[in-house]
C-alpha positions, 0 to 999 in steps of 0.5 A: 454485520456492522456497516462501515458507515456505523463507524464513520466510514463511508464507502461505496463499493461495487464488489467483495474481494475474498481470498484465503490470505490476507496478502492475496485480498491486498494484491488483488485490491491494489490490482482493481484499485490502486493505492488501497492494498498498500495503504492497509499493508501496515494495518494488517502487517504492522511488523513488515510484510514479506513477499515471494520472489515471484511477487516482488516486482508487483510490489515493488512497482506499488511502492515506487508509484505510492513513494517516487516523486510526483507532480508535487515533488519528492517525499523527503522522509524518502530521500537518502541521506547525504553523508558527505559531511557537507552542511 
């Protein structure tokens, strides 16, 4: 098996995350290492990702943490459009 460093990705990790489905691995990765699972979401599910109702709360919290306002401000691509016609 080729190491990630062969592709220029120098990772150090403590443990492996294994599961029967990619979605379960992404969730566990997100729980152990916040930001990792959601960062890989578009790689494994480029067309979008649907979750069961029981998992919806978890992923909503993750998305709010990633895209919500932080110390540096709010992302402008996440601001709702003002349709009032004012310029």
